[in-house]
MOPAC internal coordinates of N, CA, C and O (Angstrom, degrees):
PM7 1SCF
backbone

  N    0.0000 0     0.00 0     0.00 0    0    0    0
  C    1.4643 1     0.00 0     0.00 0    1    0    0
  C    1.5338 1   110.52 1     0.00 0    2    1    0
  O    1.2310 1   121.13 1   -41.39 1    3    2    1
  N    1.3013 1   115.44 1   138.61 1    3    2    1
  C    1.4483 1   122.76 1  -179.60 1    5    3    2
  C    1.5200 1   107.88 1   -91.18 1    6    5    3
  O    1.2310 1   122.58 1   -37.03 1    7    6    5
  N    1.3485 1   112.66 1   142.97 1    7    6    5
  C    1.5343 1   118.66 1   179.25 1    9    7    6
  C    1.4909 1   109.90 1   -59.42 1   10    9    7
  O    1.2310 1   118.54 1   -51.10 1   11   10    9
  N    1.3489 1   120.39 1   128.90 1   11   10    9
  C    1.4080 1   122.66 1  -179.75 1   13   11   10
  C    1.5135 1   115.46 1   -74.77 1   14   13   11
  O    1.2310 1   119.88 1   169.69 1   15   14   13
  N    1.3056 1   117.83 1   -10.31 1   15   14   13
  C    1.4911 1   120.97 1  -178.69 1   17   15   14
  C    1.5201 1   112.18 1  -106.36 1   18   17   15
  O    1.2310 1   120.15 1   118.16 1   19   18   17
  N    1.3418 1   117.32 1   -61.84 1   19   18   17
  C    1.4929 1   115.83 1  -176.45 1   21   19   18
  C    1.5311 1   112.08 1   -83.15 1   22   21   19
  O    1.2310 1   120.47 1   159.32 1   23   22   21
  N    1.3683 1   116.72 1   -20.68 1   23   22   21
  C    1.4505 1   124.03 1   177.51 1   25   23   22
  C    1.5610 1   113.01 1    54.37 1   26   25   23
  O    1.2310 1   120.70 1  -156.97 1   27   26   25
  N    1.3526 1   116.27 1    23.03 1   27   26   25
  C    1.4737 1   117.94 1   179.38 1   29   27   26
  C    1.5334 1   111.57 1  -110.15 1   30   29   27
  O    1.2310 1   119.64 1   170.47 1   31   30   29
  N    1.3414 1   118.29 1    -9.53 1   31   30   29
  C    1.4538 1   119.72 1  -170.13 1   33   31   30
  C    1.4915 1   110.18 1  -142.02 1   34   33   31
  O    1.2310 1   119.97 1   -34.77 1   35   34   33
  N    1.3063 1   117.66 1   145.23 1   35   34   33
  C    1.4287 1   122.00 1   172.85 1   37   35   34
  C    1.5214 1   109.14 1   -78.95 1   38   37   35
  O    1.2310 1   120.16 1   -27.01 1   39   38   37
  N    1.2796 1   117.29 1   152.99 1   39   38   37
  C    1.4550 1   122.04 1  -179.67 1   41   39   38
  C    1.5542 1   110.98 1   -81.01 1   42   41   39
  O    1.2310 1   122.22 1   -44.19 1   43   42   41
  N    1.3295 1   113.35 1   135.81 1   43   42   41
  C    1.4612 1   118.88 1   178.38 1   45   43   42
  C    1.4849 1   109.49 1  -101.63 1   46   45   43
  O    1.2310 1   120.74 1   -41.78 1   47   46   45
  N    1.3558 1   116.20 1   138.22 1   47   46   45
  C    1.4463 1   120.86 1   177.77 1   49   47   46
  C    1.5384 1   111.82 1   -80.00 1   50   49   47
  O    1.2310 1   120.48 1   -41.46 1   51   50   49
  N    1.3030 1   116.69 1   138.54 1   51   50   49
  C    1.4337 1   122.73 1   176.00 1   53   51   50
  C    1.5406 1   108.70 1  -141.41 1   54   53   51
  O    1.2310 1   120.48 1   -29.85 1   55   54   53
  N    1.2821 1   116.70 1   150.15 1   55   54   53
  C    1.4545 1   119.80 1  -177.53 1   57   55   54
  C    1.4692 1   110.49 1  -117.53 1   58   57   55
  O    1.2310 1   121.81 1   -48.09 1   59   58   57
  N    1.3597 1   114.14 1   131.91 1   59   58   57
  C    1.4835 1   123.45 1   176.17 1   61   59   58
  C    1.5035 1   106.48 1  -133.57 1   62   61   59
  O    1.2310 1   121.47 1   -49.80 1   63   62   61
  N    1.3429 1   114.80 1   130.20 1   63   62   61
  C    1.4635 1   119.96 1   178.38 1   65   63   62
  C    1.5754 1   112.86 1    46.45 1   66   65   63
  O    1.2310 1   121.60 1  -133.07 1   67   66   65
  N    1.3535 1   114.55 1    46.93 1   67   66   65
  C    1.4458 1   123.88 1   178.52 1   69   67   66
  C    1.5417 1   113.92 1    63.52 1   70   69   67
  O    1.2310 1   119.95 1  -166.30 1   71   70   69
  N    1.2852 1   117.69 1    13.70 1   71   70   69
  C    1.4563 1   123.92 1   174.02 1   73   71   70
  C    1.4781 1   112.72 1  -113.78 1   74   73   71
  O    1.2310 1   120.91 1   -55.97 1   75   74   73
  N    1.3793 1   115.86 1   124.03 1   75   74   73
  C    1.4613 1   119.15 1  -179.48 1   77   75   74
  C    1.4643 1   109.21 1   -92.64 1   78   77   75
  O    1.2310 1   121.06 1   -50.58 1   79   78   77
  N    1.3143 1   115.59 1   129.42 1   79   78   77
  C    1.4990 1   125.27 1   176.57 1   81   79   78
  C    1.5436 1   107.04 1  -125.91 1   82   81   79
  O    1.2310 1   121.70 1   -14.40 1   83   82   81
  N    1.2934 1   114.34 1   165.60 1   83   82   81
  C    1.4802 1   122.73 1  -177.96 1   85   83   82
  C    1.4832 1   108.77 1  -115.75 1   86   85   83
  O    1.2310 1   120.35 1   -44.86 1   87   86   85
  N    1.3444 1   116.94 1   135.14 1   87   86   85
  C    1.4377 1   122.36 1  -178.46 1   89   87   86
  C    1.5240 1   111.96 1  -130.88 1   90   89   87
  O    1.2310 1   120.56 1   -41.97 1   91   90   89
  N    1.3221 1   116.54 1   138.03 1   91   90   89
  C    1.4478 1   122.16 1   174.83 1   93   91   90
  C    1.5183 1   110.03 1   -76.47 1   94   93   91
  O    1.2310 1   120.61 1   -52.39 1   95   94   93
  N    1.3065 1   116.44 1   127.61 1   95   94   93
  C    1.4355 1   120.28 1   178.05 1   97   95   94
  C    1.5420 1   114.21 1   -68.64 1   98   97   95
  O    1.2310 1   121.59 1   154.53 1   99   98   97
  N    1.3230 1   114.56 1   -25.47 1   99   98   97
  C    1.4630 1   119.12 1  -177.03 1  101   99   98
  C    1.5391 1   113.34 1   -86.37 1  102  101   99
  O    1.2310 1   119.95 1   123.51 1  103  102  101
  N    1.3126 1   117.70 1   -56.49 1  103  102  101
  C    1.4482 1   119.74 1  -173.81 1  105  103  102
  C    1.5555 1   111.83 1   -98.27 1  106  105  103
  O    1.2310 1   120.23 1   171.29 1  107  106  105
  N    1.3281 1   117.16 1    -8.71 1  107  106  105
  C    1.4923 1   123.87 1   179.89 1  109  107  106
  C    1.5053 1   114.56 1    69.46 1  110  109  107
  O    1.2310 1   120.51 1  -164.17 1  111  110  109
  N    1.3488 1   116.63 1    15.83 1  111  110  109
  C    1.4729 1   121.23 1   173.58 1  113  111  110
  C    1.5091 1   109.48 1   -65.37 1  114  113  111
  O    1.2310 1   120.32 1   -19.71 1  115  114  113
  N    1.3811 1   116.99 1   160.29 1  115  114  113
  C    1.4461 1   122.96 1  -176.30 1  117  115  114
  C    1.5074 1   111.53 1  -127.21 1  118  117  115
  O    1.2310 1   119.62 1   -45.36 1  119  118  117
  N    1.3000 1   118.33 1   134.64 1  119  118  117
  C    1.4379 1   123.29 1   173.86 1  121  119  118
  C    1.5719 1   109.55 1  -108.39 1  122  121  119
  O    1.2310 1   122.30 1   -53.37 1  123  122  121
  N    1.3302 1   113.20 1   126.63 1  123  122  121
  C    1.4629 1   119.40 1   178.40 1  125  123  122
  C    1.5736 1   105.28 1  -119.71 1  126  125  123
  O    1.2310 1   122.97 1   -56.63 1  127  126  125
  N    1.3618 1   111.91 1   123.37 1  127  126  125
  C    1.4285 1   115.55 1   170.84 1  129  127  126
  C    1.5351 1   110.11 1   -70.28 1  130  129  127
  O    1.2310 1   120.02 1   -13.95 1  131  130  129
  N    1.2989 1   117.58 1   166.05 1  131  130  129
  C    1.4758 1   119.71 1  -177.14 1  133  131  130
  C    1.4817 1   113.26 1   -47.08 1  134  133  131
  O    1.2310 1   120.54 1   -48.53 1  135  134  133
  N    1.2807 1   116.57 1   131.47 1  135  134  133
  C    1.5201 1   126.14 1   176.46 1  137  135  134
  C    1.5182 1   113.27 1    79.39 1  138  137  135
  O    1.2310 1   119.06 1   166.20 1  139  138  137
  N    1.3351 1   119.40 1   -13.80 1  139  138  137
  C    1.4844 1   119.30 1   179.20 1  141  139  138
  C    1.5106 1   114.30 1   -61.46 1  142  141  139
  O    1.2310 1   121.94 1   133.78 1  143  142  141
  N    1.3493 1   113.89 1   -46.22 1  143  142  141
  C    1.4637 1   118.86 1  -175.86 1  145  143  142
  C    1.5336 1   110.16 1   -65.79 1  146  145  143
  O    1.2310 1   120.16 1   138.58 1  147  146  145
  N    1.3307 1   117.29 1   -41.42 1  147  146  145
  C    1.5037 1   115.55 1   177.78 1  149  147  146
  C    1.5204 1   111.37 1   -67.53 1  150  149  147
  O    1.2310 1   119.26 1   148.63 1  151  150  149
  N    1.2856 1   119.01 1   -31.37 1  151  150  149
  C    1.4611 1   118.90 1   178.69 1  153  151  150
  C    1.5343 1   110.09 1   -68.42 1  154  153  151
  O    1.2310 1   119.61 1   140.26 1  155  154  153
  N    1.3678 1   118.35 1   -39.74 1  155  154  153
  C    1.3981 1   119.01 1   176.78 1  157  155  154
  C    1.4963 1   116.51 1   -71.56 1  158  157  155
  O    1.2310 1   120.64 1   146.04 1  159  158  157
  N    1.3155 1   116.38 1   -33.96 1  159  158  157
  C    1.4803 1   120.09 1   176.02 1  161  159  158
  C    1.4989 1   112.28 1   -64.17 1  162  161  159
  O    1.2310 1   119.58 1   157.65 1  163  162  161
  N    1.3608 1   118.41 1   -22.35 1  163  162  161
  C    1.4267 1   120.78 1   175.10 1  165  163  162
  C    1.5379 1   113.42 1   -75.02 1  166  165  163
  O    1.2310 1   122.55 1   163.58 1  167  166  165
  N    1.3602 1   112.73 1   -16.42 1  167  166  165
  C    1.5014 1   118.47 1  -179.96 1  169  167  166
  C    1.5472 1   108.20 1   -79.05 1  170  169  167
  O    1.2310 1   122.07 1   -10.09 1  171  170  169
  N    1.3073 1   113.63 1   169.91 1  171  170  169
  C    1.4793 1   118.07 1   179.54 1  173  171  170
  C    1.5187 1   109.60 1   -77.80 1  174  173  171
  O    1.2310 1   119.72 1   -30.83 1  175  174  173
  N    1.3356 1   118.13 1   149.17 1  175  174  173
  C    1.4054 1   123.99 1  -176.63 1  177  175  174
  C    1.4965 1   113.50 1   -55.07 1  178  177  175
  O    1.2310 1   117.22 1   138.68 1  179  178  177
  N    1.3321 1   122.90 1   -41.32 1  179  178  177
  C    1.4893 1   120.81 1  -175.95 1  181  179  178
  C    1.5380 1   111.71 1   -62.52 1  182  181  179
  O    1.2310 1   119.09 1   151.80 1  183  182  181
  N    1.3172 1   119.33 1   -28.20 1  183  182  181
  C    1.4441 1   121.60 1   173.15 1  185  183  182
  C    1.4737 1   116.68 1   -67.63 1  186  185  183
  O    1.2310 1   120.63 1   163.25 1  187  186  185
  N    1.3493 1   116.40 1   -16.75 1  187  186  185
  C    1.4620 1   122.61 1  -177.21 1  189  187  186
  C    1.5335 1   110.88 1   -99.29 1  190  189  187
  O    1.2310 1   119.18 1   173.22 1  191  190  189
  N    1.2486 1   119.16 1    -6.78 1  191  190  189
  C    1.4893 1   124.01 1  -175.62 1  193  191  190
  C    1.5692 1   111.66 1   -54.72 1  194  193  191
  O    1.2310 1   120.41 1   136.61 1  195  194  193
  N    1.3786 1   116.81 1   -43.39 1  195  194  193
  C    1.4807 1   115.61 1   178.80 1  197  195  194
  C    1.5068 1   113.70 1   -56.71 1  198  197  195
  O    1.2310 1   120.03 1   144.42 1  199  198  197
  N    1.3490 1   117.56 1   -35.58 1  199  198  197
  C    1.4578 1   122.16 1  -178.97 1  201  199  198
  C    1.5147 1   110.08 1   -80.51 1  202  201  199
  O    1.2310 1   118.88 1   149.31 1  203  202  201
  N    1.2842 1   119.74 1   -30.69 1  203  202  201
  C    1.4858 1   124.94 1  -169.60 1  205  203  202
  C    1.5270 1   109.82 1   -82.07 1  206  205  203
  O    1.2310 1   117.23 1  -172.35 1  207  206  205
  N    1.3017 1   122.88 1     7.65 1  207  206  205
  C    1.4596 1   124.36 1  -173.46 1  209  207  206
  C    1.4886 1   112.13 1   -77.30 1  210  209  207
  O    1.2310 1   118.58 1   168.86 1  211  210  209
  N    1.2825 1   120.31 1   -11.14 1  211  210  209
  C    1.4866 1   121.04 1  -173.72 1  213  211  210
  C    1.5331 1   112.16 1   -66.59 1  214  213  211
  O    1.2310 1   121.17 1   -22.51 1  215  214  213
  N    1.3014 1   115.37 1   157.49 1  215  214  213
  C    1.4582 1   122.13 1   178.68 1  217  215  214
  C    1.5262 1   110.03 1  -108.70 1  218  217  215
  O    1.2310 1   120.06 1   -22.76 1  219  218  217
  N    1.2758 1   117.50 1   157.24 1  219  218  217
  C    1.4276 1   125.70 1   172.89 1  221  219  218
  C    1.4970 1   107.61 1   -51.73 1  222  221  219
  O    1.2310 1   118.39 1   -60.11 1  223  222  221
  N    1.2986 1   120.68 1   119.89 1  223  222  221
  C    1.4605 1   124.06 1  -177.40 1  225  223  222
  C    1.5657 1   114.17 1   -89.14 1  226  225  223
  O    1.2310 1   120.11 1  -159.59 1  227  226  225
  N    1.3467 1   117.39 1    20.41 1  227  226  225
  C    1.4311 1   123.52 1   173.77 1  229  227  226
  C    1.5700 1   112.39 1    58.80 1  230  229  227
  O    1.2310 1   120.66 1    66.64 1  231  230  229
  N    1.3244 1   116.35 1  -113.36 1  231  230  229
  C    1.4418 1   117.15 1  -175.33 1  233  231  230
  C    1.5146 1   113.25 1   -69.14 1  234  233  231
  O    1.2310 1   118.41 1   162.63 1  235  234  233
  N    1.3094 1   120.64 1   -17.37 1  235  234  233
  C    1.4699 1   122.90 1   178.23 1  237  235  234
  C    1.5081 1   110.22 1   -69.85 1  238  237  235
  O    1.2310 1   120.16 1   149.81 1  239  238  237
  N    1.3175 1   117.31 1   -30.19 1  239  238  237
  C    1.4430 1   121.49 1  -175.74 1  241  239  238
  C    1.5790 1   109.50 1   -65.45 1  242  241  239
  O    1.2310 1   120.47 1   142.27 1  243  242  241
  N    1.3277 1   116.71 1   -37.73 1  243  242  241
  C    1.4407 1   119.72 1  -179.99 1  245  243  242
  C    1.5725 1   113.56 1   -83.70 1  246  245  243
  O    1.2310 1   119.56 1   170.46 1  247  246  245
  N    1.2936 1   118.45 1    -9.54 1  247  246  245
  C    1.4342 1   122.23 1  -175.52 1  249  247  246
  C    1.5013 1   109.65 1   -79.65 1  250  249  247
  O    1.2310 1   121.18 1   -43.90 1  251  250  249
  N    1.3502 1   115.36 1   136.10 1  251  250  249
  C    1.4295 1   121.97 1   172.00 1  253  251  250
  C    1.4956 1   110.82 1   -73.08 1  254  253  251
  O    1.2310 1   120.56 1   -33.35 1  255  254  253
  N    1.3360 1   116.54 1   146.65 1  255  254  253
  C    1.4851 1   117.66 1   177.07 1  257  255  254
  C    1.5441 1   110.42 1  -132.11 1  258  257  255
  O    1.2310 1   122.24 1   -12.36 1  259  258  257
  N    1.3033 1   113.32 1   167.64 1  259  258  257
  C    1.4568 1   120.52 1   173.56 1  261  259  258
  C    1.5470 1   106.32 1   -99.51 1  262  261  259
  O    1.2310 1   123.00 1   -30.83 1  263  262  261
  N    1.3553 1   111.85 1   149.17 1  263  262  261
  C    1.4685 1   118.51 1  -179.88 1  265  263  262
  C    1.5525 1   109.36 1   -59.57 1  266  265  263
  O    1.2310 1   121.72 1   -49.46 1  267  266  265
  N    1.3146 1   114.32 1   130.54 1  267  266  265
  C    1.5163 1   116.87 1   177.79 1  269  267  266
  C    1.4804 1   113.31 1   -70.56 1  270  269  267
  O    1.2310 1   119.92 1   161.91 1  271  270  269
  N    1.3301 1   117.75 1   -18.09 1  271  270  269
  C    1.4296 1   123.81 1   178.69 1  273  271  270
  C    1.4731 1   115.59 1   -80.43 1  274  273  271
  O    1.2310 1   120.74 1   132.15 1  275  274  273
  N    1.3478 1   116.19 1   -47.85 1  275  274  273
  C    1.4676 1   120.90 1  -174.67 1  277  275  274
  C    1.5200 1   116.33 1  -130.33 1  278  277  275
  O    1.2310 1   119.36 1   179.56 1  279  278  277
  N    1.3498 1   118.82 1    -0.44 1  279  278  277
  C    1.4513 1   122.25 1   178.51 1  281  279  278
  C    1.5180 1   117.04 1    79.82 1  282  281  279
  O    1.2310 1   119.13 1  -178.95 1  283  282  281
  N    1.2946 1   119.26 1     1.05 1  283  282  281
  C    1.4393 1   122.65 1   177.63 1  285  283  282
  C    1.5007 1   110.81 1   -68.27 1  286  285  283
  O    1.2310 1   120.20 1   -38.51 1  287  286  285
  N    1.3331 1   117.21 1   141.49 1  287  286  285
  C    1.4925 1   119.83 1   176.58 1  289  287  286
  C    1.5501 1   109.36 1   -64.00 1  290  289  287
  O    1.2310 1   122.64 1   -54.78 1  291  290  289
  N    1.3111 1   112.54 1   125.22 1  291  290  289
  C    1.5072 1   116.86 1   177.87 1  293  291  290
  C    1.4600 1   116.25 1   -77.75 1  294  293  291
  O    1.2310 1   119.76 1   -29.91 1  295  294  293
  N    1.3151 1   118.07 1   150.09 1  295  294  293
  C    1.4766 1   124.00 1   177.55 1  297  295  294
  C    1.5312 1   107.26 1   -96.08 1  298  297  295
  O    1.2310 1   121.09 1   -35.24 1  299  298  297
  N    1.3068 1   115.52 1   144.76 1  299  298  297
  C    1.4521 1   121.75 1   176.71 1  301  299  298
  C    1.5192 1   108.08 1  -104.72 1  302  301  299
  O    1.2310 1   122.00 1   -58.94 1  303  302  301
  N    1.3635 1   113.77 1   121.06 1  303  302  301
  C    1.4714 1   118.57 1  -177.23 1  305  303  302
  C    1.5333 1   109.98 1  -134.12 1  306  305  303
  O    1.2310 1   121.30 1   -25.95 1  307  306  305
  N    1.3019 1   115.11 1   154.05 1  307  306  305
  C    1.4677 1   120.89 1   177.94 1  309  307  306
  C    1.5409 1   108.50 1   -72.89 1  310  309  307
  O    1.2310 1   120.33 1   -44.27 1  311  310  309
  N    1.3293 1   116.98 1   135.73 1  311  310  309
  C    1.4532 1   121.70 1   174.87 1  313  311  310
  C    1.5374 1   110.47 1   -66.49 1  314  313  311
  O    1.2310 1   120.70 1   -41.63 1  315  314  313
  N    1.3183 1   116.27 1   138.37 1  315  314  313
  C    1.4717 1   119.13 1   176.57 1  317  315  314
  C    1.5052 1   110.13 1   -73.90 1  318  317  315
  O    1.2310 1   118.97 1   158.03 1  319  318  317
  N    1.3818 1   119.56 1   -21.97 1  319  318  317
  C    1.4441 1   122.13 1   179.14 1  321  319  318
  C    1.5402 1   113.53 1   -79.53 1  322  321  319
  O    1.2310 1   120.84 1   147.26 1  323  322  321
  N    1.3640 1   116.00 1   -32.74 1  323  322  321
  C    1.4450 1   120.73 1  -176.95 1  325  323  322
  C    1.5337 1   106.53 1  -149.59 1  326  325  323
  O    1.2310 1   119.30 1   -73.36 1  327  326  325
  N    1.2848 1   118.95 1   106.64 1  327  326  325
  C    1.4624 1   122.52 1  -172.25 1  329  327  326
  C    1.5606 1   109.45 1   -70.00 1  330  329  327
  O    1.2310 1   119.77 1   174.84 1  331  330  329
  N    1.3215 1   118.05 1    -5.16 1  331  330  329
  C    1.4824 1   119.77 1   175.03 1  333  331  330
  C    1.4897 1   112.59 1   -86.12 1  334  333  331
  O    1.2310 1   119.97 1   171.56 1  335  334  333
  N    1.3398 1   117.65 1    -8.44 1  335  334  333
  C    1.4346 1   124.40 1   179.71 1  337  335  334
  C    1.5566 1   109.80 1  -104.46 1  338  337  335
  O    1.2310 1   121.81 1   -54.32 1  339  338  337
  N    1.3511 1   114.15 1   125.68 1  339  338  337
  C    1.4421 1   121.67 1   175.06 1  341  339  338
  C    1.5232 1   107.37 1  -103.25 1  342  341  339
  O    1.2310 1   120.09 1   -60.62 1  343  342  341
  N    1.2848 1   117.44 1   119.38 1  343  342  341
  C    1.4741 1   121.03 1  -179.42 1  345  343  342
  C    1.4820 1   107.86 1  -100.86 1  346  345  343
  O    1.2310 1   119.22 1   -25.07 1  347  346  345
  N    1.3277 1   119.10 1   154.93 1  347  346  345
  C    1.4474 1   124.89 1   172.53 1  349  347  346
  C    1.5406 1   108.71 1  -105.24 1  350  349  347
  O    1.2310 1   122.52 1   -52.18 1  351  350  349
  N    1.3253 1   112.77 1   127.82 1  351  350  349
  C    1.4745 1   117.16 1  -178.51 1  353  351  350
  C    1.5154 1   111.42 1  -128.87 1  354  353  351
  O    1.2310 1   121.61 1   -35.50 1  355  354  353
  N    1.3209 1   114.53 1   144.50 1  355  354  353
  C    1.4629 1   120.92 1   179.04 1  357  355  354
  C    1.5325 1   109.21 1   -89.29 1  358  357  355
  O    1.2310 1   119.32 1   -59.41 1  359  358  357
  N    1.3338 1   118.90 1   120.59 1  359  358  357
  C    1.4363 1   117.97 1  -178.55 1  361  359  358
  C    1.5756 1   111.14 1   -72.74 1  362  361  359
  O    1.2310 1   119.29 1   165.06 1  363  362  361
  N    1.2836 1   118.97 1   -14.94 1  363  362  361
  C    1.4702 1   120.28 1  -177.67 1  365  363  362
  C    1.5515 1   110.70 1   -86.92 1  366  365  363
  O    1.2310 1   120.69 1   121.62 1  367  366  365
  N    1.3380 1   116.29 1   -58.38 1  367  366  365
  C    1.4768 1   119.56 1  -176.37 1  369  367  366
  C    1.5005 1   113.21 1   -95.54 1  370  369  367
  O    1.2310 1   119.32 1   171.70 1  371  370  369
  N    1.3394 1   118.91 1    -8.30 1  371  370  369
  C    1.4805 1   126.53 1   177.18 1  373  371  370
  C    1.5131 1   113.08 1    67.77 1  374  373  371
  O    1.2310 1   120.87 1  -158.94 1  375  374  373
  N    1.3642 1   115.94 1    21.06 1  375  374  373
  C    1.4437 1   120.97 1   173.12 1  377  375  374
  C    1.5684 1   110.54 1   -73.28 1  378  377  375
  O    1.2310 1   121.18 1   -17.28 1  379  378  377
  N    1.2971 1   115.35 1   162.72 1  379  378  377
  C    1.4414 1   122.54 1  -175.37 1  381  379  378
  C    1.5250 1   110.14 1  -128.67 1  382  381  379
  O    1.2310 1   120.55 1   -47.39 1  383  382  381
  N    1.3178 1   116.55 1   132.61 1  383  382  381
  C    1.4923 1   121.33 1   175.32 1  385  383  382
  C    1.5281 1   105.54 1  -110.91 1  386  385  383
  O    1.2310 1   121.83 1   -48.29 1  387  386  385
  N    1.3330 1   114.09 1   131.71 1  387  386  385
  C    1.4647 1   119.62 1   171.79 1  389  387  386
  C    1.5414 1   105.38 1  -119.13 1  390  389  387
  O    1.2310 1   122.54 1   -49.74 1  391  390  389
  N    1.3577 1   112.74 1   130.26 1  391  390  389
  C    1.4485 1   118.95 1   177.55 1  393  391  390
  C    1.5344 1   108.97 1   -69.64 1  394  393  391
  O    1.2310 1   120.26 1   -14.47 1  395  394  393
  N    1.3288 1   117.11 1   165.53 1  395  394  393
  C    1.4433 1   119.44 1   177.79 1  397  395  394
  C    1.4614 1   114.26 1   -56.19 1  398  397  395
  O    1.2310 1   118.49 1   -49.52 1  399  398  397
  N    1.3172 1   120.48 1   130.48 1  399  398  397
  C    1.4897 1   124.96 1  -177.90 1  401  399  398
  C    1.5283 1   114.06 1    91.87 1  402  401  399
  O    1.2310 1   119.76 1   160.41 1  403  402  401
  N    1.3554 1   118.06 1   -19.59 1  403  402  401
  C    1.4402 1   117.41 1  -176.02 1  405  403  402
  C    1.5531 1   113.22 1   -69.29 1  406  405  403
  O    1.2310 1   120.35 1   146.10 1  407  406  405
  N    1.3528 1   116.93 1   -33.90 1  407  406  405
  C    1.4314 1   118.87 1   179.46 1  409  407  406
  C    1.5622 1   107.65 1   -63.82 1  410  409  407
  O    1.2310 1   120.03 1   138.02 1  411  410  409
  N    1.3538 1   117.55 1   -41.98 1  411  410  409
  C    1.4879 1   119.67 1   179.28 1  413  411  410
  C    1.4842 1   108.71 1   -60.15 1  414  413  411
  O    1.2310 1   117.27 1   139.35 1  415  414  413
  N    1.3063 1   122.81 1   -40.65 1  415  414  413
  C    1.4242 1   125.82 1   178.66 1  417  415  414
  C    1.5046 1   111.75 1   -64.47 1  418  417  415
  O    1.2310 1   118.99 1   147.44 1  419  418  417
  N    1.3310 1   119.53 1   -32.56 1  419  418  417
  C    1.4319 1   123.57 1  -179.42 1  421  419  418
  C    1.5646 1   110.92 1   -75.69 1  422  421  419
  O    1.2310 1   120.43 1   138.98 1  423  422  421
  N    1.2580 1   116.79 1   -41.02 1  423  422  421
  C    1.4501 1   119.09 1  -176.89 1  425  423  422
  C    1.5150 1   116.78 1  -101.13 1  426  425  423
  O    1.2310 1   120.97 1   175.65 1  427  426  425
  N    1.2984 1   115.75 1    -4.35 1  427  426  425
  C    1.4322 1   120.11 1  -176.98 1  429  427  426
  C    1.5022 1   115.54 1    65.42 1  430  429  427
  O    1.2310 1   121.65 1  -148.00 1  431  430  429
  N    1.3278 1   114.46 1    32.00 1  431  430  429
  C    1.4569 1   120.31 1   178.95 1  433  431  430
  C    1.5316 1   113.67 1   -82.60 1  434  433  431
  O    1.2310 1   120.10 1   180.00 1  435  434  433

């Protein structure tokens, strides 16, 4: 899958707490298939530190992207956990994209 934001890197699979997520090597954004993010948020914050290392990607954060799974235009919505974080979500497959640094903002890691 190609990164929906920087479009320069394919996403690499990584496993945390028995949940496989995809991360962009360039911008450090994260793709969560349906229910993966909620499963990880139930885990303790130290387990999420390897994923939460990304930094705010500046202009990429405000850019709309297409779902890396099915190409549908993603919607940008405020996170219920932290209204300062805007997540990108696919209305078709219900996957969620977090830009670099957004996971850290959600979990306080």
